[in-house]
C-alpha positions as CSV (number, residue, x, y, z in Angstrom):
1,M,0.0,0.0,0.0
2,D,1.3,3.4,-1.0
3,K,2.1,5.9,1.8
4,P,-0.1,9.0,2.0
5,I,1.7,11.9,0.4
6,L,1.6,15.2,2.3
7,T,2.6,18.5,0.6
8,L,5.1,20.4,2.7
9,G,5.9,24.0,1.6
10,H,9.0,25.8,2.9
11,S,11.3,28.5,1.6
12,P,14.6,27.7,-0.2
13,D,16.7,29.2,2.6
14,P,19.4,27.7,4.8
15,D,17.3,27.8,8.0
16,D,14.3,25.9,6.5
17,A,16.7,23.5,4.8
18,F,18.4,22.9,8.1
19,M,15.1,22.3,9.8
20,F,13.8,19.8,7.3
21,Y,17.2,18.0,6.6
22,A,16.3,14.8,8.4
23,L,12.9,14.7,6.8
24,A,14.2,15.3,3.3
25,H,16.8,12.5,3.8
26,E,14.5,10.1,5.6
27,L,16.7,10.0,8.7
28,I,13.8,9.9,11.1
29,P,10.7,7.7,11.1
30,S,7.9,9.1,8.9
31,H,5.1,7.0,10.6
32,G,3.6,5.9,7.3
33,F,3.6,9.3,5.6
34,K,5.6,10.5,2.6
35,F,6.4,14.2,2.3
36,Q,6.6,16.2,-1.0
37,H,8.8,19.2,-0.3
38,I,7.7,22.3,-2.2
39,L,10.3,25.1,-2.1
40,Q,8.9,28.6,-2.7
41,D,9.5,32.1,-1.3
42,I,7.6,33.0,1.8
43,Q,5.3,35.5,0.1
44,T,4.2,32.8,-2.4
45,L,3.7,30.3,0.5
46,N,1.6,32.9,2.3
47,E,-0.6,33.4,-0.7
48,R,-1.0,29.7,-1.3
49,A,-2.0,29.3,2.4
50,T,-4.9,31.7,1.8
51,R,-6.2,29.3,-0.7
52,G,-5.6,26.2,1.5
53,E,-3.4,24.6,-1.2
54,L,-0.7,22.9,0.9
55,D,-1.1,20.3,3.6
56,I,1.7,21.7,5.7
57,S,3.5,25.0,5.1
58,A,5.9,27.6,6.5
59,I,4.1,30.9,6.7
60,S,4.6,34.4,8.1
61,I,3.0,35.0,11.5
62,H,1.3,38.0,9.8
63,A,-0.2,35.6,7.2
64,Y,-1.7,33.4,10.0
65,A,-4.2,36.2,10.6
66,Y,-5.6,35.4,7.1
67,V,-5.5,31.6,7.3
68,S,-6.4,30.7,10.9
69,D,-9.8,29.5,9.7
70,Q,-8.0,26.8,7.6
71,Y,-4.8,26.1,9.4
72,A,-3.5,25.4,12.9
73,L,-0.1,26.4,14.1
74,L,2.4,23.6,14.8
75,P,4.1,23.9,18.2
76,S,7.6,23.7,16.5
77,G,9.1,25.4,13.5
78,A,9.1,29.0,14.8
79,S,11.4,31.7,13.4
80,M,11.7,34.3,16.1
81,G,13.8,37.4,16.1
82,D,15.3,37.3,19.6
83,G,17.1,40.7,19.9
84,Y,17.3,41.0,16.1
85,G,14.9,40.9,13.1
86,P,14.0,42.4,9.8
87,M,16.1,45.5,9.1
88,L,15.6,48.9,7.4
89,V,18.7,49.7,5.5
90,A,19.7,52.5,3.1
91,K,22.7,54.3,1.6
92,E,22.6,56.6,4.6
93,A,21.1,56.4,8.0
94,F,17.7,57.9,7.8
95,S,15.5,58.7,10.9
96,K,12.0,57.2,11.4
97,Q,10.5,60.5,10.2
98,E,12.6,60.5,7.1
99,I,11.9,56.8,6.3
100,A,8.1,57.5,6.5
101,Q,8.6,59.9,3.5
102,K,10.9,57.6,1.5
103,K,10.0,54.8,-1.0
104,I,10.6,51.5,0.8
105,A,11.3,48.2,-0.9
106,I,9.5,45.4,0.9
107,P,9.7,41.6,0.5
108,G,5.9,41.1,0.4
109,T,2.7,42.5,2.0
110,M,1.9,39.4,4.0
111,T,5.3,39.1,5.6
112,S,5.7,39.7,9.3
113,A,8.5,42.1,8.4
114,F,5.9,44.3,6.6
115,L,3.5,44.1,9.5
116,A,6.3,45.1,11.9
117,L,7.2,48.0,9.7
118,Q,3.6,49.3,9.8
119,L,3.5,49.0,13.6
120,W,6.9,50.7,13.9
121,L,5.8,53.6,11.7
122,N,2.4,53.6,13.4
123,R,0.6,54.0,10.1
124,P,-1.1,51.6,7.7
125,A,0.3,50.6,4.3
126,A,-1.9,53.1,2.5
127,A,-0.2,56.0,4.4
128,F,3.4,55.4,3.1
129,N,5.2,54.7,-0.2
130,Y,6.5,51.1,-0.8
131,V,7.2,48.8,-3.6
132,V,7.1,44.9,-3.4
133,V,10.4,43.4,-4.5
134,P,11.6,39.7,-4.2
135,F,13.5,39.6,-1.0
136,D,16.8,38.8,-2.8
137,Q,16.4,41.8,-5.1
138,I,16.0,44.4,-2.4
139,F,19.7,45.4,-2.4
140,H,19.5,45.9,-6.2
141,A,16.3,48.0,-5.8
142,I,18.3,50.4,-3.5
143,R,21.3,50.5,-5.8
144,S,19.2,51.2,-8.9
145,G,17.2,53.9,-7.2
146,E,13.9,52.0,-7.5
147,A,13.7,52.4,-3.7
148,E,15.5,54.6,-1.2
149,V,15.1,52.2,1.8
150,G,15.0,48.4,1.9
151,L,13.3,46.1,4.4
152,I,15.6,43.1,4.5
153,I,15.0,39.6,5.8
154,H,16.9,36.3,5.6
155,E,20.7,36.5,5.1
156,G,20.6,40.1,4.0
157,Q,20.6,40.9,7.7
158,L,24.2,39.6,7.8
159,T,25.4,40.9,4.5
160,Y,24.0,44.4,4.0
161,K,27.3,46.0,5.1
162,N,29.0,44.3,2.2
163,E,26.6,46.2,-0.1
164,G,27.7,49.5,1.3
165,L,24.4,50.1,3.2
166,R,23.8,51.4,6.6
167,L,21.3,50.2,9.2
168,C,18.5,52.6,10.0
169,E,16.5,50.4,12.3
170,D,16.4,46.7,13.4
171,L,12.7,45.9,14.0
172,G,13.6,43.0,16.2
173,V,15.5,45.2,18.6
174,W,12.6,47.7,18.5
175,W,10.0,45.0,19.3
176,G,12.0,43.7,22.2
177,R,12.5,47.2,23.6
178,E,8.7,47.8,23.4
179,N,7.7,44.4,24.8
180,E,9.8,43.5,27.8
181,G,12.4,41.6,25.8
182,L,10.0,39.3,24.0
183,P,11.2,38.0,20.6
184,L,9.6,39.3,17.4
185,P,7.5,36.5,15.9
186,L,8.3,36.1,12.2
187,G,7.4,32.7,10.9
188,G,5.9,29.4,11.8
189,N,4.7,26.1,10.4
190,V,1.0,25.3,10.0
191,V,-1.0,22.2,9.2
192,H,-4.4,22.1,7.4
193,K,-7.4,21.5,9.6
194,R,-8.8,19.1,7.1
195,F,-6.7,16.5,9.0
196,E,-8.2,15.0,12.1
197,A,-6.6,15.8,15.5
198,R,-4.6,12.6,15.8
199,V,-3.1,13.0,12.3
200,R,-2.2,16.6,13.1
201,A,-0.5,15.5,16.3
202,K,1.5,12.9,14.4
203,I,2.6,15.4,11.8
204,A,3.7,17.7,14.7
205,E,5.7,14.9,16.2
206,I,7.5,14.2,12.9
207,L,8.4,17.8,12.2
208,A,9.6,18.4,15.7
209,A,11.8,15.2,15.4
210,S,13.3,16.6,12.2
211,I,14.3,19.9,13.9
212,E,15.7,18.1,16.9
213,Y,17.7,15.8,14.7
214,S,19.3,18.7,12.9
215,L,20.2,20.5,16.1
216,S,21.8,17.2,17.4
217,H,23.7,16.7,14.1
218,R,24.5,20.3,13.4
219,A,27.6,20.0,11.3
220,E,26.0,17.6,8.7
221,A,22.7,19.6,8.7
222,V,24.6,22.9,8.1
223,Q,26.5,21.2,5.2
224,Y,23.1,20.3,3.6
225,A,21.8,23.8,4.3
226,L,24.8,25.3,2.4
227,R,23.2,24.2,-0.8
228,F,20.5,26.8,-0.2
229,A,22.8,29.6,1.0
230,R,23.2,32.4,-1.4
231,D,26.8,33.7,-1.3
232,M,27.4,32.4,2.2
233,G,30.3,30.2,3.4
234,V,29.9,27.6,6.1
235,E,30.6,30.1,9.0
236,L,28.0,32.6,7.9
237,A,25.5,30.0,7.1
238,D,25.9,28.4,10.5
239,Q,25.5,31.9,12.1
240,F,22.3,32.5,10.1
241,V,20.9,29.0,11.0
242,G,21.6,29.7,14.6
243,M,19.6,32.9,14.5
244,Y,16.4,31.2,13.3
245,V,16.7,27.5,14.3
246,N,17.1,27.3,18.1
247,H,15.1,26.7,21.3
248,W,12.2,28.8,20.0
249,T,12.0,26.6,17.0
250,V,11.8,23.4,19.0
251,D,8.8,24.8,20.9
252,Y,7.4,28.4,21.1
253,G,6.9,28.1,24.9
254,E,4.6,30.5,26.7
255,K,6.9,33.5,25.9
256,G,6.8,32.8,22.2
257,R,3.1,32.3,22.2
258,E,2.6,35.5,24.2
259,S,4.7,37.4,21.6
260,I,2.5,36.2,18.8
261,R,-0.6,37.2,20.7
262,R,0.8,40.7,21.3
263,F,2.0,41.0,17.7
264,L,-1.4,40.2,16.2
265,T,-3.4,41.9,18.9
266,R,-1.5,45.2,18.3
267,A,-2.1,44.7,14.6
268,Y,-5.8,44.3,15.1
269,E,-6.0,47.3,17.5
270,S,-4.1,49.4,15.0
271,G,-6.6,48.5,12.3
272,L,-3.9,46.5,10.3
273,I,-5.8,43.2,10.3
274,A,-9.5,42.7,10.3
275,H,-10.1,40.2,13.1
276,R,-8.8,39.6,16.6
277,Q,-6.9,36.3,16.5
278,E,-7.3,33.3,18.8
279,L,-4.2,31.2,18.5
280,E,-4.8,27.5,17.7
281,F,-1.8,25.2,18.3
282,V,-1.8,21.5,17.5
283,G,-1.9,19.6,20.7
284,S,-3.3,22.4,22.9
């Protein structure tokens, strides 16, 4: 009998590759399931989640506000900015007031980075000038003059100085300063609610095992993740993986869950999302 095939969407980035290394190479028990890995950028995965297309997917926490009727959060798989996060960079160090008047290149309207930007500016998207650019083209957008400021995510946070750019604001630092040191919730994994509770729980167990395997076999998992690292050597890739695959990723814990609640509640109270969110985690 053929194993049931589950579609699993995640981004083609070192941190996600590291997270799913054991699963991709069948190094852990799959409990009768087969996983079809679908690699797409986070904005595309967010959009697909609104249509309920994938069984399991990485999504932005911002996007969860638009898919919580269809998907439940898995307790593992978080990307949290613990004292760091998406950054605003430019050719010169602009102030918040100046940035509010500039054209900003953003990596997608459903990304958590963009929601954090709106909260930081204290204004909705309609009240400032931005252009959507693939995340790996934001540096080019600044160099070419298409935008004056870039909202960078992923490895750009470690490489922007090499592009001759200056940091204007780190939104993870800002969020922690405003919220008693809580991490900025950026991404998570979700599973579709069409699966019954016991199946969702088993999927959660498998994905958690994959993360724990990689953390326990770090060197080999980082070597695998290097295939997905753009212009990064092993040292930089290992640093990047460590930023976004760590104890928060194994389990959000109460602090991580509280940070999500605050993030989405503030967004609702600011009129940036339409509904107050009740978090639904698998197994809780």
